[in-house]
Z-matrix of the N, CA and C atoms (Angstrom, degrees):
N
C 1 1.446
C 2 1.526 1 107.82
N 3 1.289 2 115.25 1 131.60
C 4 1.456 3 119.29 2 -178.06
C 5 1.526 4 111.09 3 -80.92
N 6 1.298 5 115.12 4 162.43
C 7 1.460 6 121.35 5 177.06
C 8 1.525 7 110.11 6 -60.48
N 9 1.326 8 115.93 7 -42.22
C 10 1.463 9 120.38 8 179.79
C 11 1.529 10 110.98 9 -58.72
N 12 1.318 11 116.85 10 -44.94
C 13 1.459 12 121.64 11 -179.96
C 14 1.522 13 110.98 12 -63.26
N 15 1.317 14 116.65 13 -40.70
C 16 1.467 15 120.71 14 178.79
C 17 1.520 16 111.56 15 -64.16
N 18 1.323 17 116.36 16 -44.92
C 19 1.465 18 120.99 17 -179.13
C 20 1.524 19 109.89 18 -66.46
N 21 1.324 20 116.74 19 -43.64
C 22 1.462 21 120.13 20 179.87
C 23 1.529 22 110.32 21 -61.66
N 24 1.321 23 117.24 22 -41.87
C 25 1.463 24 120.79 23 178.15
C 26 1.518 25 112.14 24 -62.65
N 27 1.322 26 116.11 25 -40.80
C 28 1.466 27 120.35 26 178.95
C 29 1.530 28 110.42 27 -64.29
N 30 1.312 29 116.84 28 -42.64
C 31 1.469 30 121.01 29 179.37
C 32 1.523 31 110.37 30 -63.75
N 33 1.330 32 116.95 31 -41.25
C 34 1.462 33 120.54 32 178.39
C 35 1.526 34 111.56 33 -64.27
N 36 1.328 35 117.51 34 -39.76
C 37 1.471 36 120.82 35 178.65
C 38 1.522 37 111.31 36 -66.03
N 39 1.335 38 116.91 37 -39.63
C 40 1.466 39 120.13 38 177.95
C 41 1.524 40 109.80 39 -64.72
N 42 1.321 41 116.67 40 -42.83
C 43 1.466 42 120.58 41 178.42
C 44 1.516 43 111.66 42 -61.53
N 45 1.321 44 116.74 43 -42.86
C 46 1.463 45 121.03 44 179.41
C 47 1.526 46 110.63 45 -64.58
N 48 1.313 47 116.90 46 -40.68
C 49 1.466 48 120.89 47 178.94
C 50 1.527 49 110.57 48 -64.29
N 51 1.310 50 116.70 49 -39.99
C 52 1.471 51 120.15 50 178.63
C 53 1.520 52 111.08 51 -65.80
N 54 1.339 53 117.81 52 -39.66
C 55 1.464 54 120.98 53 177.45
C 56 1.526 55 111.30 54 -64.84
N 57 1.348 56 116.62 55 -42.06
C 58 1.460 57 119.65 56 178.02
C 59 1.526 58 110.95 57 -62.00
N 60 1.327 59 116.52 58 -42.13
C 61 1.468 60 120.50 59 179.48
C 62 1.519 61 110.56 60 -64.27
N 63 1.330 62 117.28 61 -41.39
C 64 1.467 63 121.32 62 178.69
C 65 1.526 64 109.73 63 -62.64
N 66 1.325 65 117.10 64 -44.93
C 67 1.458 66 120.94 65 179.33
C 68 1.527 67 110.95 66 -62.71
N 69 1.334 68 116.48 67 -43.14
C 70 1.461 69 121.21 68 178.11
C 71 1.528 70 110.31 69 -59.59
N 72 1.328 71 116.53 70 -46.51
C 73 1.465 72 120.58 71 -179.53
C 74 1.530 73 111.48 72 -62.74
N 75 1.329 74 117.03 73 -40.95
C 76 1.465 75 120.32 74 179.41
C 77 1.525 76 111.10 75 -64.40
N 78 1.329 77 116.98 76 -44.48
C 79 1.457 78 119.41 77 179.13
C 80 1.526 79 111.02 78 -65.74
N 81 1.313 80 117.42 79 -39.54
C 82 1.466 81 120.90 80 179.49
C 83 1.523 82 112.11 81 -67.18
N 84 1.325 83 117.41 82 -25.19
C 85 1.459 84 120.89 83 179.72
C 86 1.531 85 111.87 84 -75.56
N 87 1.333 86 116.63 85 -17.22
C 88 1.466 87 120.04 86 179.64
C 89 1.523 88 109.97 87 -74.72
N 90 1.339 89 115.39 88 148.96
C 91 1.463 90 117.78 89 174.57
C 92 1.532 91 108.97 90 -83.23
N 93 1.330 92 115.39 91 170.19
C 94 1.467 93 120.51 92 -175.23
C 95 1.523 94 112.39 93 -59.88
N 96 1.319 95 117.18 94 -34.84
C 97 1.460 96 121.02 95 179.59
C 98 1.537 97 110.91 96 -65.34
N 99 1.317 98 116.34 97 -43.23
C 100 1.467 99 120.17 98 178.44
C 101 1.524 100 110.75 99 -64.59
N 102 1.322 101 116.58 100 -41.55
C 103 1.459 102 119.75 101 178.50
C 104 1.530 103 110.48 102 -63.38
N 105 1.319 104 116.73 103 -41.91
C 106 1.456 105 121.06 104 178.86
C 107 1.535 106 110.63 105 -60.98
N 108 1.343 107 116.48 106 -37.50
C 109 1.465 108 120.79 107 179.19
C 110 1.530 109 112.17 108 -60.95
N 111 1.317 110 117.09 109 -30.79
C 112 1.467 111 119.59 110 179.48
C 113 1.527 112 111.81 111 -102.03
N 114 1.325 113 115.71 112 10.62
C 115 1.456 114 120.67 113 173.41
C 116 1.514 115 115.56 114 80.06
N 117 1.327 116 117.14 115 27.43
C 118 1.461 117 121.15 116 -179.91
C 119 1.520 118 111.57 117 -123.73
N 120 1.326 119 114.60 118 159.41
C 121 1.463 120 121.74 119 170.46
C 122 1.535 121 107.35 120 -123.66
N 123 1.307 122 116.28 121 169.24
C 124 1.473 123 119.09 122 176.80
C 125 1.527 124 110.32 123 -60.61
N 126 1.326 125 116.29 124 -36.72
C 127 1.460 126 120.49 125 178.18
C 128 1.522 127 112.21 126 -62.47
N 129 1.338 128 116.51 127 -37.40
C 130 1.466 129 120.26 128 177.46
C 131 1.521 130 110.91 129 -62.04
N 132 1.316 131 115.87 130 -40.71
C 133 1.469 132 120.50 131 -179.03
C 134 1.525 133 109.43 132 -63.07
N 135 1.330 134 115.97 133 -51.56
C 136 1.465 135 119.74 134 -178.01
C 137 1.521 136 111.05 135 -62.71
N 138 1.334 137 116.89 136 -43.30
C 139 1.464 138 120.11 137 -178.71
C 140 1.529 139 111.13 138 -65.37
N 141 1.308 140 116.89 139 -42.29
C 142 1.457 141 120.47 140 -179.55
C 143 1.508 142 112.96 141 -63.14
N 144 1.315 143 116.59 142 -43.74
C 145 1.453 144 119.39 143 -179.16
C 146 1.524 145 112.11 144 -75.66
N 147 1.321 146 117.81 145 -32.45
C 148 1.462 147 120.67 146 176.38
C 149 1.527 148 110.04 147 -66.68
N 150 1.328 149 117.08 148 -40.94
C 151 1.467 150 121.48 149 179.03
C 152 1.525 151 109.59 150 -64.84
N 153 1.303 152 116.80 151 -42.49
C 154 1.468 153 120.94 152 179.87
C 155 1.523 154 110.63 153 -63.45
N 156 1.321 155 118.00 154 -41.72
C 157 1.445 156 122.16 155 -179.35
C 158 1.530 157 110.95 156 -64.17
N 159 1.335 158 116.72 157 -40.06
C 160 1.450 159 119.82 158 -177.76
C 161 1.516 160 112.27 159 -66.95
N 162 1.310 161 118.54 160 -21.30
C 163 1.466 162 121.49 161 177.83
C 164 1.522 163 110.95 162 -67.10
N 165 1.324 164 117.69 163 -23.67
C 166 1.454 165 121.30 164 -175.40
C 167 1.513 166 112.95 165 -101.36
N 168 1.313 167 117.88 166 -1.80
C 169 1.466 168 120.19 167 -177.88
C 170 1.503 169 111.02 168 -95.12
């Protein structure tokens, strides 16, 4: 694996982590009524992001 490939992969992982955090923050900013309108609960948000995080550990 080249240095370029390693650096590019690291940058992509950081970008993906930032997008996940932004999405998490946006969903958490919604009130329960808004979440219900899109078929989610606070538990769904936490479970979804916790499951996603464990895939990378």
